[in-house]
N, C-alpha and C positions, 0 to 999 in steps of 0.2 A: 653193856651187846644190843640190847634194844631200841636204848638211843644208837648208835654203830648204824645197823642195818637200817632205819630210818634215815639218816644221815645219807647210807648209800647209794639210796634207793630211789632219794630224791635228785642226789649227781647223779645218777644214771639218768633218770629219767628228763635234766636237762640238759644233758650233751645229748641227747637222741634228741629235741625242739633241736638246738642250736645245727645240729646238721640238718632237720628241712628244714632248716631259716636259711641255710647257704646253698641247697640245695635248688628252693625255689625261693627267693625272698620274698617282700611285702609286695604290693601293686602296686604301691607307691615306689620302689625301688625298679620295680621291672619298669613304671612306663618315665620314671625318668632317664633310668638308659636309653629307654626308647627315642626321645626327645633328642638328648645327646649322639645317638649316631645319624638322624636329622640330615645331611645333609644341604647349609643353609640356601637357600633360595632356591631348588631344584627338586625339595618333595615334598606334598603336604598331607600331613593326618588329616582325616577326615573321621577317625573312625577309632580308636582303643576299646578292647570287650577283651574284661579277666575275668577269667573262669576260677575258681581255684582250685578245681579236678582238671578241667582238660586243659587247661595252656592260655596266653594269651592269640588272639585275632590282629592281626591290626590295619588297617584298607589306609585306600587316599588316591592317591594324584601323584604321579613328579612327571617332570619333564620327559622321558627319555628311558627304556627300557634296563639304561647303564646304571642309574642312577639307582632301579629299585633293583638292583643285584651289590652296588654296592652298600649300599643299608644295609640288605640281611649277611655280607660279609664284615658290613662294623658291629649291626648284633654280636655273631659267632666271634670277632675280634675281641671285645670284649669282657669277652668267658674269660677269658687269662687272667682278668683285674681283676675276678670275685664268684661273680650269679653264674657259675657253672653252665645252668640250665641255654643260656643264651643262646650257647654253643649246637643248638639244634633250634634253633633258626634259619624258617626258607620259604621261599617263596611259594603259594598257593597258585598263584593263578594275578598275569597281566591281560590286559587287554585293553586296545584301543574306546577313549574316551574322549567325553568334546565336554571342556570345561570355563566355560564365561569366556565360548565363542571359541577357545582355542582347542587346539589338539593334543589328549596328555595320555597318556596311559595307566591304565587306573592298574591297581591292585590289592595283592592282599598278604598278606607273611603272619603265619605262625609262631610259637612256640612255644611248642606245648608241652603241656607235663607228665614226665614217667608217671609211673602208676610206683605204687610205697613196693610193689613186686619186683620189680625192677633192678627199683635203687637197692634197694636190699643185698640182688643176686650178682648187683656188678660193684657196689662198693668194695673197699676193698678188705675190712674182715671178715667180708666172706670166700676171699679168693684164694 
C-alpha cells in the first residue's frame, strides 16, 4: 500500500504540472505563437519580454493601428488551438512613431499570466 500511495501522489503531481503547462505554455511555445500571429509585412516585433510571473510584453511597430488590432485578435483567436493564456492578449499602447523616415504606429501588447490563485478559482474542479 505505501507504493500505491506513492504512485497516486506522483500521478497527481504530474496532472498538476500538465495543467500548468497547458495554461501557461513554455516561453518558446508562446514566442512561436506570437510570430505565427504577426501579419506579414504589416507589423514588426522589436522586443519580446517574457516574465514567468507576470506574462509576456511584445513591442514593435506596424503600418497602421488596424494591423496592431488584427495582431492582438489573432493571438486571442489562437487560444482556441491550445494556449489558453493567449485569450488575454491586449493592446497596452499604440502611438505614432518614425522608423527609417516613415511614419509607423508603435505598439505594446501584453499577455498577462493569471495568478495561480485566480487559476484555481476559475478551474472547473472548483466550480
